[in-house]
C-alpha positions in Angstrom: 0.0 0.0 0.0 2.8 2.4 0.9 4.6 1.7 -2.4 1.4 2.3 -4.3 1.0 5.7 -2.6 4.6 6.6 -3.5 3.9 5.7 -7.1 0.7 7.7 -7.2 2.5 10.7 -5.6 5.2 10.5 -8.2 2.7 10.3 -11.1 0.8 13.3 -9.6 4.1 15.3 -9.3 5.1 14.5 -12.9 1.6 15.5 -14.1 1.7 18.7 -12.1 5.2 19.5 -13.5 4.0 18.8 -17.0 1.0 21.1 -16.5 3.2 23.9 -15.4 5.7 23.4 -18.2 2.9 23.3 -20.8 1.5 26.7 -19.7 3.5 28.3 -22.4 3.0 26.2 -25.5 5.5 28.0 -27.8 8.4 30.4 -27.9 8.6 32.2 -31.2 11.8 34.1 -32.3 10.8 37.5 -33.7 13.7 37.4 -36.2 14.4 33.8 -37.3 16.6 35.1 -40.2 18.8 37.3 -38.1 18.3 40.1 -35.6 18.4 43.5 -37.2 20.7 46.1 -35.7 22.9 43.7 -33.7 26.4 45.0 -33.8 29.1 42.8 -35.4 31.0 40.7 -32.9 28.5 40.9 -30.1 28.5 37.6 -28.1 26.8 38.0 -24.8 24.4 35.8 -22.8 21.0 36.9 -21.8 21.2 37.3 -18.0 19.0 37.4 -15.0 20.6 40.3 -13.1 18.3 40.3 -10.1 20.1 40.9 -6.8 16.9 40.7 -4.7 15.2 37.8 -3.0 11.8 38.7 -4.3 11.3 36.0 -7.0 11.3 38.5 -9.8 13.3 37.6 -12.9 15.1 40.7 -14.2 16.5 40.1 -17.7 19.3 42.0 -19.4 21.3 41.5 -22.6 18.4 40.4 -24.7 19.8 39.8 -28.2 17.2 37.3 -29.4 13.7 38.8 -28.9 10.9 36.4 -28.6 7.2 35.9 -28.1 6.2 33.4 -25.4 2.7 32.1 -26.2 0.0 31.2 -23.7 -3.2 29.8 -25.3 -6.4 29.3 -23.4 -8.5 26.1 -23.8 -11.2 28.2 -25.5 -11.1 31.8 -27.0 -14.7 32.7 -27.8 -14.0 36.4 -28.3 -10.9 36.0 -30.4 -9.0 38.4 -28.1 -5.2 38.5 -27.8 -2.8 40.6 -25.9 0.9 41.3 -26.4 2.5 42.0 -23.0 5.6 44.2 -22.5 7.2 43.8 -19.1 8.7 46.9 -17.5 12.0 47.8 -16.0 13.0 51.3 -16.8 14.4 50.3 -20.2 17.2 48.8 -18.2 15.9 45.3 -17.4 12.7 43.3 -18.1 10.7 42.2 -15.0 9.8 39.2 -17.1 7.7 37.0 -14.8 6.3 39.7 -12.6 4.9 41.8 -15.4 5.0 39.3 -18.2 4.3 35.6 -17.7 2.2 36.1 -14.6 -0.2 38.2 -16.6 -0.1 35.8 -19.6 -1.4 33.0 -17.3 -4.1 35.4 -16.0 -5.3 36.1 -19.5 -5.2 32.5 -20.6 -7.4 31.6 -17.6 -9.9 34.0 -18.9 -10.0 32.8 -22.4 -7.6 35.3 -23.9 -4.5 34.4 -25.9 -1.4 36.1 -24.5 2.0 36.7 -26.0 4.8 37.8 -23.7 7.2 40.1 -25.6 10.9 39.7 -24.6 12.0 42.9 -26.3 15.5 44.3 -26.7 16.6 47.0 -24.3 18.3 50.1 -25.7 21.8 48.9 -25.0 24.3 51.0 -27.1 27.0 48.4 -26.7 24.8 45.8 -28.4 22.7 47.6 -31.0 23.0 50.3 -33.6 20.2 52.9 -33.4 19.4 51.6 -29.9 16.4 53.9 -29.4 14.3 52.3 -32.1 14.9 48.6 -31.1 12.2 48.2 -28.4 9.6 49.8 -30.8 10.8 47.7 -33.7 10.3 44.6 -31.6 6.8 45.7 -30.6 5.8 46.3 -34.2 7.3 43.0 -35.3 5.3 41.3 -32.6 2.1 42.9 -33.8 3.0 41.9 -37.4 3.6 38.3 -36.3 0.4 37.9 -34.3 -1.8 39.5 -37.0 -0.2 37.4 -39.7 -0.7 34.2 -37.8 -4.2 35.0 -36.4 -5.8 32.0 -38.0 -3.2 29.7 -36.6 -3.9 30.9 -33.1 -7.7 31.1 -33.5 -7.8 34.9 -32.8 -9.4 37.9 -34.5 -6.8 40.0 -36.4 -8.8 43.0 -35.4 -8.8 42.3 -31.7 -5.1 42.4 -30.9 -4.2 44.5 -27.9 -0.9 45.6 -26.4 -0.2 45.9 -22.7 2.7 47.3 -20.8 3.9 48.2 -17.3 6.1 51.1 -16.3 8.7 51.5 -19.1 6.9 48.6 -20.8 3.9 50.9 -20.6 5.8 53.5 -22.4 6.6 51.0 -25.1 3.0 50.0 -25.4 1.9 53.6 -25.6 4.6 54.3 -28.2 3.3 51.4 -30.3 -0.2 52.8 -29.9 0.7 56.2 -31.2 3.5 55.6 -33.7 2.0 52.9 -35.8 1.9 55.0 -39.0 5.7 54.8 -39.2 7.2 51.3 -39.3 10.7 51.7 -37.8 13.9 50.0 -38.6 15.0 47.6 -41.4 11.7 45.6 -41.7 8.7 47.3 -43.3 5.6 45.6 -44.5 2.8 48.0 -45.6 0.5 45.1 -46.1 0.2 44.4 -42.4 -0.9 47.1 -40.0 1.2 47.5 -36.8 -1.6 49.4 -35.1 -2.9 47.6 -31.9 -6.6 47.5 -31.5 -6.6 48.4 -27.8 -4.1 49.4 -25.1 -3.7 48.4 -21.5 -1.2 50.5 -19.4 -0.1 49.6 -15.9 1.5 52.5 -14.0 3.0 53.6 -17.3 5.7 56.0 -18.2 4.0 58.0 -20.9 5.9 61.3 -21.1 9.6 62.2 -21.3 9.0 65.9 -20.4 10.8 67.5 -17.5 7.7 68.1 -15.5 6.4 64.6 -14.8 8.2 62.3 -17.2 10.3 59.5 -15.9 13.9 60.7 -16.4 15.5 57.3 -15.8 13.6 55.7 -18.7 14.3 58.7 -20.9 18.0 58.6 -20.1 18.1 54.8 -21.0 16.1 55.1 -24.2 17.5 58.3 -25.8 20.1 59.9 -23.5 22.5 61.2 -22.6 22.4 63.7 -25.5 18.9 65.1 -25.4 17.1 67.0 -28.1 13.7 68.5 -27.9 12.5 66.7 -31.0 13.4 63.3 -29.4 11.8 64.2 -26.1 8.6 65.3 -27.9 8.6 62.2 -30.2 8.7 59.9 -27.2 6.2 61.9 -25.1 3.2 59.9 -26.1 0.6 62.2 -24.8 1.7 64.6 -27.6 1.4 61.9 -30.2 -2.3 60.9 -29.7 -4.4 61.3 -32.8 -8.0 60.3 -33.8 -6.6 56.9 -34.8 -5.1 56.0 -31.5 -6.7 52.9 -30.0 -8.9 52.8 -26.9 -7.2 52.3 -23.6 -7.5 51.1 -20.0 -5.0 52.5 -17.5 -4.2 51.8 -13.8 -2.0 53.9 -11.5 -1.5 54.7 -7.9 -1.3 58.2 -6.5 1.8 57.4 -4.4 3.8 56.0 -7.4 7.2 57.4 -8.0 6.4 57.3 -11.7 3.9 60.1 -11.3 0.2 59.4 -12.0 0.4 62.6 -14.2 1.6 60.2 -16.9 -1.7 58.3 -17.0 -3.7 61.5 -16.5 -2.0 63.2 -19.5 -2.6 60.2 -21.7 -6.3 60.0 -20.8 -6.7 63.7 -21.4 -5.2 63.4 -24.8 -7.5 60.5 -25.6 -10.5 62.4 -24.4 -9.6 65.3 -26.6 -9.9 63.0 -29.6 -13.1 61.4 -28.3 -11.3 58.0 -27.9 -12.8 55.7 -25.2 -10.5 55.5 -22.1 -10.9 54.2 -18.6 -8.5 55.1 -15.8 -8.4 53.6 -12.3 -6.4 55.8 -10.0 -5.8 54.4 -6.5 -4.8 56.3 -3.4 -2.1 53.8 -2.5 -0.2 51.0 -4.3 3.2 52.4 -5.1 5.1 51.3 -8.2 5.4 47.9 -9.7 2.4 46.2 -8.0 1.8 43.8 -10.8 -1.3 41.6 -10.2 -1.4 43.1 -6.7 -2.8 39.9 -5.2 -0.7 40.3 -2.0 -1.7 44.0 -1.5 -4.0 45.0 1.3 -5.0 48.2 -0.4 -8.0 48.6 -2.8 -5.5 48.4 -5.7 -5.7 44.6 -5.3 -9.0 44.8 -7.1 -7.7 46.4 -10.3 -7.6 43.3 -12.4 -11.3 42.8 -11.7 -11.9 46.3 -13.2 -9.7 45.2 -16.2 -11.7 42.1 -16.7 -15.0 44.0 -16.6 -13.6 46.5 -19.1 -12.6 43.7 -21.5 -16.1 42.1 -21.1 -17.9 45.4 -21.7 -15.9 46.4 -24.8 -15.6 42.9 -26.4 -18.8 41.1 -26.4 
């Protein structure tokens, strides 16, 4: 009897391990024929540079950008979301603001793609400032081109980002008329159909923009034209997609970023929903361990998705 219990325990453990491993069914390289802009002779390993005991994977030296795919058992609405983890354009908080949310979406019948995008590292890439946006646009191209394969609607592809990943998502949502970098395909739109921004960096201005993200993306030589170009509240047009935003009022990335983006959307009569919480700080992710009201923000997101995508 004892041996049988041991065998059953082992089978259960293997099944559980397999279930965990199968959560992401596929990892897709964005550039199977070679990564554009990679400097000659570069040979570095992607690294988890985390020095904290908080369970967060902090990636740096990404030279092979990918999409990690999480598919639900059933996707009735055909929705999909490309997720951009944050990290100040210095690291990617890959699980905390990436795979954790991909699992959350898949559990709710939405196909999720975690974007492991290149950071603007001058030692690795030429034209470093365009590489994150190039990867986001390439991700949208890939998902839209392979919509039938994934059983999704090519007109229901969203982009989501947190902190500096929120800046990238907002940039992709406002700069889609220009396909940046070496790869251009006018036959496939790189415009996302909706945007989800978590405590985002939106602006690079001196008043409330996040200077660290600005420095990493375009510094140290700053020009007004570059600051304005990447201040996404200034780039909103009538074609910018609808958006859901969440922020906390005590965030070091000032909530003015979200307020400015919503104001720009409202000016163009674009649907927008902002949840601004009194407390929550920065980087709260799913916020499941928070005691403040911010822990309920994903319920608001789920309701927004249900209301807008019947």
